[in-house]
C-alpha positions as CSV (number, residue, x, y, z in Angstrom):
1,M,-8.2,-18.6,30.5
2,L,-10.7,-18.8,27.7
3,K,-13.4,-18.1,30.2
4,T,-11.5,-15.0,31.3
5,T,-11.1,-13.9,27.7
6,L,-14.9,-14.3,27.0
7,T,-15.8,-12.5,30.3
8,L,-13.5,-9.5,29.5
9,S,-14.9,-9.4,25.9
10,L,-18.5,-9.4,27.2
11,A,-17.7,-6.7,29.7
12,L,-16.1,-4.6,27.0
13,V,-19.1,-4.8,24.7
14,T,-21.6,-4.2,27.6
15,A,-19.7,-1.1,28.8
16,S,-19.5,0.3,25.3
17,A,-23.3,-0.1,24.9
18,F,-23.9,2.1,27.9
19,A,-21.2,4.6,26.8
20,G,-22.9,4.8,23.4
21,T,-26.2,5.6,25.1
22,A,-24.6,8.4,27.0
23,D,-23.1,9.9,23.8
24,V,-26.6,10.0,22.2
25,I,-28.2,11.7,25.2
26,A,-25.5,14.3,25.6
27,A,-26.4,17.1,23.2
28,T,-24.3,19.8,24.8
29,P,-20.5,19.9,25.4
30,K,-19.6,17.7,28.2
31,P,-18.2,19.3,31.4
32,E,-14.8,18.2,32.6
33,S,-15.1,14.6,33.8
34,A,-13.6,12.8,36.8
35,L,-11.1,11.2,34.4
36,D,-10.2,14.6,32.9
37,R,-9.4,15.8,36.4
38,L,-7.4,12.7,37.2
39,W,-5.3,13.1,34.1
40,E,-4.4,16.6,35.2
41,L,-2.6,15.3,38.4
42,P,0.6,14.4,36.6
43,V,1.0,18.0,35.4
44,L,3.2,19.0,38.3
45,Y,3.7,22.6,37.2
46,K,2.1,24.7,34.5
47,N,2.4,28.5,34.1
48,D,2.6,30.1,30.7
49,S,3.4,33.4,32.2
50,N,6.7,32.0,33.4
51,H,9.0,32.5,30.4
52,I,11.8,30.3,31.8
53,I,9.8,27.1,32.5
54,E,6.2,26.8,31.3
55,E,5.4,23.2,32.2
56,F,6.8,20.1,34.0
57,D,4.9,16.8,33.8
58,F,5.3,13.4,35.3
59,T,4.7,10.9,32.4
60,G,4.1,7.2,32.2
61,R,2.5,4.3,30.3
62,L,1.1,1.0,31.5
63,Q,0.2,-1.8,29.2
64,L,-1.1,-5.2,30.5
65,D,-1.6,-8.1,28.1
66,W,-2.8,-11.7,28.2
67,F,-1.8,-13.7,25.1
68,G,-2.4,-17.3,24.0
69,I,-0.4,-19.2,21.3
70,N,-2.0,-22.1,19.5
71,A,0.3,-23.4,16.7
72,D,-1.3,-25.5,14.0
73,N,2.2,-26.9,13.1
74,K,5.0,-27.6,15.4
75,P,8.4,-26.8,13.9
76,K,11.5,-28.3,15.6
77,A,12.3,-24.9,17.0
78,F,9.0,-24.8,18.9
79,K,10.3,-24.6,22.5
80,Q,7.2,-26.1,24.2
81,G,3.5,-26.7,23.8
82,D,0.9,-24.0,23.3
83,I,1.1,-21.4,25.9
84,D,-0.9,-18.6,27.6
85,F,0.7,-15.9,29.7
86,T,-0.2,-12.6,31.4
87,E,2.5,-9.9,31.4
88,I,3.3,-6.3,31.9
89,R,3.8,-5.4,28.3
90,R,5.2,-2.0,29.0
91,F,5.6,0.1,32.2
92,R,7.5,3.3,31.7
93,L,8.0,6.4,33.8
94,G,9.5,9.7,33.0
95,I,9.3,13.5,32.7
96,D,8.4,15.9,30.0
97,S,9.1,19.7,30.4
98,W,9.0,22.9,28.3
99,F,11.2,25.9,28.7
100,F,11.7,29.4,27.2
101,D,8.2,30.1,25.8
102,R,7.9,26.4,24.9
103,H,10.8,26.6,22.4
104,V,12.8,23.9,24.3
105,E,11.5,20.5,25.4
106,L,13.3,18.1,27.6
107,K,12.0,14.5,27.8
108,A,13.4,11.5,29.6
109,T,11.8,8.0,30.0
110,V,12.8,4.9,31.9
111,D,11.7,1.6,30.5
112,T,11.1,-1.3,33.0
113,A,10.9,-5.0,32.4
114,L,8.9,-6.2,35.4
115,D,7.0,-9.3,34.1
116,A,7.8,-10.6,30.7
117,Y,7.6,-14.2,29.5
118,H,10.5,-16.3,30.7
119,K,12.7,-13.2,31.4
120,Q,14.2,-11.9,34.7
121,A,12.3,-9.0,36.2
122,V,14.3,-5.7,36.4
123,F,13.1,-2.2,37.2
124,Y,15.7,-0.3,35.2
125,N,15.8,-1.9,31.7
126,R,17.0,1.1,29.7
127,M,16.4,4.7,28.8
128,T,14.0,5.1,25.8
129,D,13.4,8.8,25.1
130,L,16.3,11.0,26.4
131,Y,16.4,14.1,24.3
132,L,16.2,17.9,23.8
133,N,13.8,19.2,21.2
134,F,14.3,22.8,20.0
135,H,11.0,24.2,18.5
136,I,12.0,27.1,16.4
137,N,8.6,27.3,14.7
138,D,6.3,24.8,13.0
139,A,8.6,24.7,10.0
140,L,11.8,23.8,12.0
141,N,12.3,21.5,15.0
142,I,15.7,20.1,15.9
143,R,15.8,17.0,18.2
144,V,19.1,15.8,19.7
145,G,19.5,12.8,22.0
146,K,18.1,9.3,22.2
147,F,14.7,8.6,20.6
148,E,12.8,6.3,18.2
149,P,13.3,6.6,14.4
150,H,10.0,7.5,12.7
151,F,9.9,5.1,9.7
152,G,6.7,4.0,8.0
153,Y,3.2,4.0,9.5
154,D,4.1,1.8,12.5
155,R,6.7,4.3,13.7
156,E,4.9,7.5,12.8
157,F,3.0,7.4,16.1
158,S,3.8,6.3,19.7
159,D,2.7,2.8,20.7
160,N,0.4,4.7,23.2
161,T,-1.9,5.5,20.3
162,Q,-1.5,2.5,17.9
163,K,-4.5,0.4,17.3
164,F,-2.9,-3.0,17.3
165,F,-1.1,-5.0,20.0
166,E,2.1,-5.1,18.0
167,R,3.6,-3.3,15.0
168,G,3.7,-5.0,11.7
169,F,6.0,-7.7,10.4
170,F,8.1,-5.3,8.1
171,D,8.8,-3.1,11.1
172,D,10.0,-6.2,12.9
173,Q,12.4,-7.0,10.1
174,L,14.0,-3.6,10.2
175,F,13.9,-2.6,13.9
176,N,13.2,-5.6,16.1
177,N,15.9,-8.0,15.0
178,T,18.0,-6.9,18.0
179,G,15.1,-5.9,20.3
180,N,16.4,-2.3,20.6
181,D,14.5,0.4,18.6
182,Y,15.7,3.5,20.4
183,T,19.1,4.9,19.5
184,S,21.0,8.2,19.7
185,G,20.8,10.7,16.9
186,V,19.7,14.1,15.6
187,S,16.7,15.0,13.5
188,V,15.3,18.1,11.7
189,L,11.6,18.1,11.0
190,G,8.7,20.4,10.4
191,K,5.7,21.4,8.4
192,I,5.4,24.0,5.7
193,G,1.8,24.4,4.5
194,N,0.5,20.9,3.7
195,F,4.0,19.5,3.3
196,G,5.9,17.8,6.1
197,Y,9.5,16.7,6.1
198,Q,12.1,15.0,8.2
199,A,15.8,14.4,7.9
200,A,17.6,12.4,10.6
201,M,20.9,10.6,11.4
202,F,21.2,7.8,14.0
203,S,24.0,5.7,15.5
204,N,23.9,2.0,14.7
205,M,25.4,1.2,18.2
206,A,22.8,1.3,21.0
207,N,22.9,0.3,24.7
208,K,20.8,1.2,27.7
209,E,21.8,4.8,27.6
210,F,23.2,6.8,24.7
211,G,25.3,4.0,23.2
212,T,28.5,4.7,21.2
213,F,29.2,6.1,17.8
214,N,31.6,3.6,16.3
215,G,28.9,1.2,14.9
216,G,28.1,3.0,11.7
217,S,25.2,5.3,11.1
218,S,21.7,5.4,9.5
219,E,20.2,8.3,7.5
220,L,16.5,8.7,7.4
221,F,14.4,11.0,5.1
222,E,10.7,11.6,5.0
223,L,8.3,13.7,2.9
224,S,4.6,13.9,3.6
225,Y,1.5,15.8,2.3
226,D,-1.8,16.4,3.9
227,F,-4.7,16.0,1.5
228,S,-7.5,16.3,4.0
229,K,-8.7,19.8,3.0
230,A,-8.4,19.0,-0.7
231,F,-10.5,15.8,-0.3
232,G,-12.9,17.3,2.3
233,V,-12.3,14.5,4.8
234,D,-11.1,14.2,8.4
235,K,-7.7,12.8,7.5
236,A,-5.8,12.0,4.3
237,L,-2.1,11.9,4.9
238,W,0.5,10.5,2.4
239,A,4.0,9.9,3.5
240,A,7.2,8.3,2.0
241,D,10.2,7.3,4.0
242,Y,13.7,6.2,3.0
243,M,16.4,4.9,5.3
244,H,20.0,4.2,4.3
245,I,22.1,2.1,6.8
246,D,25.9,2.0,6.9
247,L,26.9,-1.1,8.8
248,N,30.2,-2.3,10.2
249,G,31.3,-5.0,12.6
250,Q,30.2,-3.0,15.7
251,S,26.6,-2.3,14.5
252,N,24.0,-3.8,16.8
253,V,20.8,-2.1,15.5
254,F,19.1,-1.9,12.1
255,N,21.7,-4.6,11.0
256,T,19.5,-6.7,8.6
257,M,19.2,-4.1,5.8
258,H,21.3,-1.7,3.8
259,N,18.3,0.3,2.5
260,A,14.6,0.5,3.3
261,G,11.7,2.4,1.9
262,A,8.0,2.7,2.7
263,T,5.1,4.7,1.5
264,Y,1.7,4.8,3.1
265,F,-1.7,6.6,3.0
266,D,-3.6,7.2,6.2
267,F,-7.3,8.0,5.6
268,Q,-10.3,8.8,7.8
269,N,-13.7,10.1,7.0
270,G,-16.3,9.9,9.8
271,R,-16.3,6.4,11.3
272,F,-14.3,4.7,8.5
273,C,-10.5,4.6,8.6
274,L,-8.0,2.9,6.2
275,V,-4.2,2.7,6.1
276,A,-2.4,1.2,3.1
277,Q,1.4,0.7,3.1
278,I,4.0,-0.8,0.7
279,A,7.5,-1.3,2.0
280,Y,10.8,-2.7,0.6
281,G,14.0,-3.6,2.2
282,N,17.3,-4.3,0.5
283,G,18.6,-6.9,3.0
284,T,22.1,-8.0,3.9
285,T,23.5,-11.1,2.3
286,A,22.2,-13.2,5.2
287,K,18.6,-11.9,4.9
288,G,18.0,-11.0,1.3
289,D,15.4,-8.5,0.0
290,V,11.9,-8.2,1.6
291,V,8.7,-6.7,0.3
292,G,5.7,-6.0,2.5
293,V,2.1,-4.9,1.8
294,T,-0.2,-3.9,4.6
295,L,-3.9,-3.0,4.6
296,M,-5.6,-1.8,7.8
297,P,-9.3,-0.9,7.6
298,S,-11.2,0.0,10.7
299,F,-14.7,1.3,11.7
300,Y,-16.1,3.0,14.7
301,I,-19.2,1.1,15.7
302,I,-19.8,3.8,18.4
303,P,-18.0,7.1,17.5
304,E,-15.0,7.7,19.7
305,K,-15.8,4.7,21.9
306,L,-15.9,1.3,20.1
307,E,-13.8,0.5,17.1
308,V,-13.5,-2.7,15.1
309,I,-9.9,-3.2,13.8
310,T,-8.7,-5.4,10.9
311,R,-5.3,-5.8,9.3
312,Y,-3.9,-7.9,6.5
313,Q,-0.2,-8.3,6.0
314,Y,1.7,-9.9,3.1
315,G,5.5,-10.4,2.9
316,S,7.8,-11.9,0.4
317,S,11.6,-12.5,0.4
318,D,14.0,-13.6,-2.4
319,Q,15.7,-16.0,0.1
320,A,14.3,-19.1,1.8
321,N,14.8,-17.7,5.3
322,G,14.7,-14.0,4.5
323,I,11.7,-13.4,6.8
324,T,11.9,-14.0,10.5
325,M,8.8,-13.9,12.7
326,L,9.7,-11.6,15.5
327,N,6.5,-10.4,17.0
328,R,6.5,-10.5,20.8
329,Q,4.1,-13.3,21.3
330,V,5.2,-15.9,18.7
331,S,8.9,-15.3,19.4
332,S,8.2,-16.4,23.0
333,V,8.0,-20.0,21.6
334,G,10.5,-19.6,18.8
335,K,11.9,-17.4,15.9
336,F,10.7,-19.0,12.7
337,T,11.9,-18.3,9.2
338,G,10.5,-18.5,5.7
339,S,10.1,-16.6,2.4
340,K,6.4,-15.9,2.3
341,Y,4.3,-14.4,5.0
342,D,0.5,-14.0,5.4
343,S,-1.2,-12.6,8.4
344,A,-4.8,-11.5,9.3
345,Y,-5.9,-9.7,12.5
346,V,-9.4,-8.7,13.8
347,G,-10.1,-7.0,17.1
348,L,-12.1,-4.6,19.1
349,N,-10.9,-1.5,20.9
350,Y,-13.0,0.2,23.6
351,Y,-11.8,3.7,24.4
352,I,-12.6,4.4,28.1
353,H,-10.8,7.8,28.1
354,G,-9.9,8.2,24.4
355,Q,-6.5,6.8,23.6
356,K,-5.3,7.6,27.2
357,M,-7.2,4.5,28.5
358,K,-8.5,1.7,26.5
359,L,-9.3,-2.0,26.4
360,M,-8.3,-4.2,23.5
361,V,-9.2,-7.8,22.4
362,G,-8.0,-9.4,19.2
363,A,-7.0,-12.5,17.3
364,Q,-4.3,-12.9,14.7
365,Y,-3.5,-15.8,12.3
366,D,0.0,-16.1,10.9
367,E,1.3,-18.3,8.2
368,L,5.0,-18.4,7.2
369,T,6.2,-20.8,4.5
370,G,9.2,-21.4,2.2
371,G,11.8,-21.8,5.0
372,K,14.5,-24.3,5.4
373,G,16.0,-25.9,8.5
374,A,14.9,-26.5,12.1
375,N,13.3,-23.0,12.4
376,A,11.5,-23.2,9.1
377,N,7.8,-22.2,8.7
378,Y,5.0,-21.5,11.2
379,R,1.3,-21.6,11.2
380,G,-0.9,-20.7,14.1
381,W,-3.3,-18.4,16.1
382,T,-2.5,-15.8,18.7
383,T,-5.3,-14.5,20.9
384,L,-4.8,-11.3,22.9
385,V,-6.5,-9.3,25.6
386,G,-5.0,-6.0,26.7
387,F,-5.3,-2.8,28.8
388,R,-3.5,0.4,27.7
389,M,-3.1,3.6,29.7
390,F,-0.7,6.6,29.5
391,W,-0.5,10.0,31.1
């Protein structure tokens, strides 16, 4: 498998070199490519002159991963020796449609689980997005149905466009304890000048469809400001999020914290990008409070084609087992606990067709200390190779 990883990495770099040459030669706007035309095929209907239905699209995403785990220490909870596995990370199919002069959007997505590590393959796993969005204007959008809460940098964007294989550890503590991060709710959001805002309420009882509404609720608030024009750069977005969670005995999502807050700054100027985030969670009695700091610098070696990605994460809890490692790869061999977390990631992304099709390679080192019991502490490397595509 190491040979396969090295071969894919070499192919990635070689392909990017040729792509970079083409970018230099092309001095005029590029005509529509074969890939552009291919990505037009899922647009089943589009007619802006029809004021009843303007567009109807077939949507999907495919994410294929190979990962290898090499643990430097072997906690008692370690299920088996070091592993490597190839899986279908995500395969989702759905529809996206716009009505009434694009003031109403209907979106529905089916999530499958076809080939995950040591899990039974099923085609219908759950509904993820299943909502109506009413676009009054840029300042006012109302979304009703089942969707993903937008909290912190990791949830501000779809996993289609994120630069890493997995979201960060703080996001895991808040959202992935139960493995269900889509739930029913209503949100109001918009942009007024350089300011953006969001206010949302979600059910804390989720299932494969809409869930029920007897498991308590969560309230989410966000304020953001776009500094890009003021700073004269490509991107400079500041955002602050606050989430209050009312739990009861029926809650099965977001059930590790009572309150959570995060603020981040997302910056890009030319080839250089940097995201910095600080997050805090007021945990339940069983989990304690958690603080997380994340720094994510990246640089385009070849503009719009080849990007080197790095990320450092630090976490601290006031309880011995307040942090649980929940990322997809490490949790395949055990869920380890501790009070202090350090993680470093470095990788390369090659954008074949922008974010719509890309190759990824990366390596992450995780160290969790300060835990007690059979699941305590973890130290090891994760190597990843992936393919991402959406339409």
